Backbone as numpy.savetxt, mean C-alpha at the origin, in Angstrom:
# Nx Ny Nz CAx CAy CAz Cx Cy Cz
-9.71 -8.25 -13.21 -10.46 -7.56 -12.19 -9.53 -6.79 -11.27
-8.56 -7.48 -10.63 -7.67 -6.79 -9.71 -6.42 -7.59 -9.43
-5.41 -6.89 -8.92 -4.13 -7.49 -8.60 -3.55 -6.76 -7.39
-2.93 -7.50 -6.49 -2.26 -6.89 -5.34 -0.95 -7.62 -5.10
0.07 -6.85 -4.71 1.40 -7.43 -4.46 1.91 -7.00 -3.10
2.44 -7.96 -2.35 2.99 -7.72 -1.03 4.44 -8.17 -1.01
5.33 -7.30 -0.58 6.75 -7.62 -0.47 7.05 -7.91 1.00
7.52 -9.14 1.28 7.82 -9.54 2.65 9.25 -10.07 2.73
10.23 -9.16 2.81 11.61 -9.64 2.90 11.82 -10.50 4.14
12.52 -11.60 3.97 12.69 -12.51 5.09 14.02 -12.39 5.80
14.99 -11.77 5.18 16.34 -11.74 5.75 16.75 -10.36 6.24
15.84 -9.46 6.34 16.16 -8.09 6.75 16.33 -8.05 8.26
17.56 -7.85 8.72 17.84 -7.85 10.16 17.18 -6.68 10.89
16.94 -5.58 10.19 16.38 -4.40 10.87 14.87 -4.37 10.88
14.21 -5.22 10.11 12.76 -5.17 10.07 12.09 -6.44 9.60
12.39 -7.57 10.24 11.75 -8.82 9.81 10.24 -8.83 10.07
9.76 -7.86 10.81 8.34 -7.72 11.15 7.60 -6.83 10.16
8.31 -6.33 9.15 7.78 -5.32 8.24 7.49 -5.91 6.87
6.42 -5.41 6.22 6.10 -5.78 4.84 5.65 -4.52 4.11
5.73 -4.56 2.80 5.36 -3.41 1.98 4.32 -3.81 0.95
3.22 -3.07 0.92 2.24 -3.25 -0.16 2.83 -2.54 -1.38
3.14 -3.32 -2.40 3.78 -2.77 -3.59 2.76 -2.24 -4.60
1.68 -2.97 -4.81 0.67 -2.57 -5.81 -0.71 -3.05 -5.39
-1.69 -2.23 -5.67 -3.10 -2.63 -5.63 -3.70 -2.01 -6.88
-4.01 -2.85 -7.85 -4.53 -2.39 -9.13 -5.90 -3.01 -9.37
-6.86 -2.19 -9.75 -8.21 -2.67 -10.04 -8.65 -2.10 -11.38
-9.16 -2.95 -12.25 -9.68 -2.52 -13.54 -10.72 -1.42 -13.34
-10.67 -0.40 -14.15 -11.57 0.75 -13.99 -13.04 0.33 -13.98
-13.41 -0.70 -14.73 -14.80 -1.15 -14.77 -15.24 -1.82 -13.46
-14.27 -2.21 -12.64 -14.59 -2.93 -11.40 -14.39 -2.08 -10.15
-14.07 -0.82 -10.32 -13.82 0.04 -9.17 -15.12 0.37 -8.44
-14.96 0.72 -7.16 -16.07 1.09 -6.27 -17.04 -0.08 -6.05
-16.48 -1.30 -6.12 -17.27 -2.50 -5.87 -16.67 -3.35 -4.76
-15.68 -2.81 -4.05 -15.08 -3.53 -2.93 -13.90 -4.41 -3.30
-13.50 -4.39 -4.56 -12.39 -5.25 -4.99 -11.09 -4.87 -4.27
-10.74 -3.60 -4.29 -9.49 -3.16 -3.64 -9.54 -3.42 -2.14
-10.69 -3.17 -1.52 -10.84 -3.43 -0.09 -10.59 -4.90 0.21
-11.15 -5.78 -0.61 -10.93 -7.22 -0.41 -9.48 -7.61 -0.62
-8.86 -7.06 -1.67 -7.45 -7.37 -1.93 -6.56 -6.92 -0.78
-6.76 -5.71 -0.29 -5.95 -5.21 0.83 -6.20 -6.06 2.08
-7.44 -6.45 2.31 -7.74 -7.32 3.45 -6.99 -8.64 3.38
-6.91 -9.21 2.20 -6.16 -10.47 2.02 -4.67 -10.24 2.27
-4.13 -9.13 1.76 -2.71 -8.83 2.00 -2.43 -8.66 3.48
-3.29 -7.92 4.17 -3.10 -7.71 5.61 -3.15 -9.03 6.37
-4.11 -9.88 6.04 -4.24 -11.16 6.73 -3.03 -12.05 6.47
-2.57 -12.09 5.24 -1.40 -12.92 4.91 -0.14 -12.39 5.59
0.03 -11.08 5.59 1.18 -10.49 6.26 1.18 -10.84 7.75
0.04 -10.68 8.39 -0.07 -10.98 9.83 0.19 -12.47 10.09
-0.36 -13.32 9.24 -0.16 -14.77 9.38 1.33 -15.13 9.32
2.09 -14.35 8.57 3.53 -14.61 8.42 4.38 -13.79 9.39
3.74 -13.22 10.41 4.48 -12.53 11.46 4.84 -11.09 11.16
4.24 -10.52 10.14 4.50 -9.11 9.80 3.46 -8.25 10.54
3.94 -7.30 11.32 3.03 -6.47 12.12 3.04 -5.00 11.71
3.87 -4.66 10.73 3.91 -3.28 10.25 3.87 -3.30 8.73
2.85 -2.65 8.17 2.74 -2.54 6.71 3.08 -1.13 6.28
3.83 -1.03 5.21 4.22 0.25 4.63 3.71 0.28 3.19
3.48 1.50 2.68 3.11 1.65 1.28 3.28 3.10 0.87
3.33 3.31 -0.43 3.32 4.67 -0.96 2.44 4.71 -2.19
1.80 5.86 -2.39 0.88 6.08 -3.51 1.15 7.45 -4.11
0.76 7.65 -5.36 0.88 9.00 -5.93 0.07 10.00 -5.10
0.67 11.15 -4.84 -0.01 12.18 -4.04 -1.21 12.75 -4.80
-2.18 13.22 -4.03 -3.37 13.87 -4.57 -4.18 12.96 -5.49
-4.28 11.69 -5.08 -5.10 10.74 -5.84 -6.10 10.08 -4.89
-7.05 9.37 -5.46 -8.05 8.66 -4.66 -7.41 7.60 -3.78
-6.23 7.13 -4.15 -5.54 6.11 -3.35 -5.25 6.61 -1.94
-4.95 7.90 -1.80 -4.67 8.44 -0.46 -5.88 8.28 0.45
-7.04 8.70 -0.01 -8.24 8.60 0.84 -8.65 7.14 1.03
-8.42 6.30 0.04 -8.73 4.87 0.17 -7.96 4.27 1.35
-6.65 4.51 1.40 -5.85 3.91 2.47 -6.09 4.58 3.82
-6.32 5.87 3.84 -6.68 6.54 5.11 -7.95 5.92 5.70
-8.93 5.66 4.84 -10.21 5.08 5.30 -10.03 3.67 5.86
-8.92 3.02 5.56 -8.66 1.68 6.05 -7.65 1.66 7.18
-7.44 2.82 7.80 -6.61 2.89 9.00 -5.14 3.13 8.76
-4.74 3.40 7.55 -3.33 3.70 7.28 -3.05 5.13 7.68
-1.88 5.35 8.24 -1.49 6.67 8.75 -0.48 7.29 7.81
-0.75 8.52 7.40 0.14 9.22 6.48 1.41 9.65 7.20
2.55 9.33 6.61 3.84 9.75 7.13 4.23 11.09 6.53
3.99 11.24 5.24 4.32 12.48 4.56 4.43 12.29 3.07
4.69 13.38 2.39 4.78 13.38 0.94 6.17 13.81 0.51
6.69 13.16 -0.52 8.00 13.51 -1.07 7.78 14.06 -2.48
8.14 15.32 -2.71 7.95 15.89 -4.04 8.92 15.28 -5.06
8.47 15.22 -6.31 9.32 14.75 -7.42 9.96 13.40 -7.12
9.16 12.48 -6.58 9.68 11.19 -6.14 9.75 10.15 -7.26
8.76 10.15 -8.15 8.67 9.10 -9.16 8.11 9.67 -10.46
8.36 8.96 -11.55 7.80 9.36 -12.83 6.38 8.81 -12.97
5.49 9.61 -13.54 4.16 9.12 -13.87 4.22 8.40 -15.22
3.11 7.81 -15.67 3.16 7.03 -16.93 3.62 7.82 -18.17
3.48 9.14 -18.16 3.91 9.92 -19.32 5.29 10.56 -19.12
5.98 10.20 -18.04 7.35 10.63 -17.85 7.57 11.91 -17.07
6.52 12.44 -16.43 6.68 13.63 -15.60 6.87 13.23 -14.15
7.69 13.98 -13.43 7.88 13.70 -12.01 6.62 14.01 -11.22
6.33 13.17 -10.24 5.17 13.38 -9.38 5.57 13.16 -7.93
4.76 13.70 -7.05 4.96 13.49 -5.61 4.38 12.15 -5.21
4.91 11.59 -4.13 4.45 10.31 -3.61 4.18 10.48 -2.12
3.08 9.91 -1.64 2.71 9.98 -0.23 2.92 8.61 0.40
3.53 8.61 1.58 3.89 7.37 2.28 2.97 7.15 3.48
2.60 5.88 3.70 1.69 5.47 4.77 2.23 4.25 5.50
1.71 4.04 6.72 1.98 2.80 7.45 0.72 2.39 8.21
0.69 1.11 8.58 -0.39 0.59 9.42 0.18 -0.49 10.30
-0.14 -0.41 11.59 0.27 -1.45 12.53 -0.79 -2.54 12.54
-0.34 -3.78 12.40 -1.24 -4.93 12.48 -1.19 -5.58 13.86
-0.34 -5.05 14.74 -0.20 -5.60 16.09 -1.48 -5.38 16.87
-1.82 -6.35 17.69 -3.05 -6.26 18.49 -2.95 -5.24 19.59
């Protein structure tokens, strides 16, 4: 159905309050049913519980993922052209976001 990964480095002297959403993957048959929203909510709650108040993430540019995260309060930092390879080996742009979990 879905998978989400959160990276929470514990020994980073410059950002012990920071975590990164690495992946949010939902089976195509289960999309638009709230699965990703629930997964991200669990990641945010776990990060906050562990003292992380800033979440970072990046997604392929010009995809539904951008609007998904914007709708959940993530703020776009910008896009980097030719940042990563897509599944067929072509370079693609990546858009970076952050969200503050601080009250």
